[in-house]
N, C-alpha and C positions, 0 to 999 in steps of 0.2 A: 186125577182123583182128588176129591175133597174128603179129608179124613176128620173124624171126630172121636175124641177119646172119651170112653166111659170113665167112671170114677176110679176104678182099679188101674186102668192104663194111665190115667192122669197121675196118680200117686207113684206108679212105677217110673214114669218118665221123669218125674221130679226127684225121686229119692232112691229108686232101685232099678235103673235102666236095664240091668242084666236079666230082670224078670220078664222083659218084653220078648216075645217070640222072635225068631229069626225073620219070619214073614212080616211081622209088625215093624221090626227095626228097619227092614229094607223099604217097606211102604212109607215109613216116616221120611226117609231120605228122598223119595221120589214123589211124594204127594204135592199137588199144586197148592193146597191150603191145609192147615191143621187147626183145629179148634177144640175147645172143651166148653161144656155148658156150665154156666154159673151155678146151676142147680147142684153140681158136684161139690162145690164148696159148702153148700147148705147141708148136703148129705154127710160130708166129712165132719162138720161141726156137730151134727146130731149124733153120729156114730161115736165121736169122742166123748160126748156128754153121757153116753151109756157105758158101753163096755170097751170102746176103743178098738184097735186093730191088733190082731195076734201076730201078724207077720211083718209089721212095720212099726217103727217108733217115729212119731211125728214130733218135730220140735214145737216149742210153745208158740213160736211165731209162724206157724205153717200158713196162716192166712196171707202173709206177705211173701214167704219163700216160694210157695207154689206159683203164684202169678209171676214172680221174678224168673223162676226156672222156665216157665212157659214162654216168657218174653225172649229169653236167651235162645230158645229153640224155635222161635217164630210160630208159636202156638197161640192163637187168638182166643180171647174170651167171647163166648157166644151168649148174649143176653136172652132172657125169656121174653118173648113177644106175645101180644094178644093172639096172634094167629097160631102160635105154638099151643097156647092154652085152649083155644078152640079145637085144635086137632085132637087133643087129649079126649075130648068128648066122643069122638068117632072111633077111637082105638078099641079093639076088643080087649076084654079083661083076661089076658093070658096069665097075668099075675097082678098083684095089687101094689107093688112097690112104686110109689109115686115118682121117685127119682128116675128109675129106669124107664117108666112110661114117658116122662118128659124128655129124656135123652132120646128115646125111640122116636117120639114125635118130631123133635128137632132134626134128627138125622133124616127122617122121611121128608120133611118140609124142605130141607136144604140139600137133599139128594147126596147125603154124605155116607161114606163107609165108616162104620164104627170099629174102633179098635177095642176089643173086649174079649175076655175069656168066657163071658156069660152067654150061654146058648139061648136064653130067653129072647134075645133080640131077633133071632132067626124066625121066631113065631110071628113077629110083626112085619116080616118081609124086608128087614133092614139088611143091607150088605154088611158083612162082618169079617174082620181079620182077627184071628185069635192071637 
């Protein structure tokens, strides 16, 4: 199984691994590959510039700590490609969050299972582990 972390799962894997479900933790151990979209770092930066996160405190150097934590866990960074951007055009508007739409597009294009608590990915037909 190829696994892809949404932004919540990315933050939890880096800073609060106990928030990952038992199913997600087990799938992390058995996945062939794990990745996260670079769009998640953009989403984190935008969120921090507004209200921040209520359930997690991020250090000032989160932009280096998250990739370092991912490297230690063999989680690769997935860049945004022109093909991902093109696929966005064909996705239905189940919601308008551009970050989740890109993550859904990348998961579909890469045939990845998303680690996410967010049910909206189900509407896109993406396999999801809570």
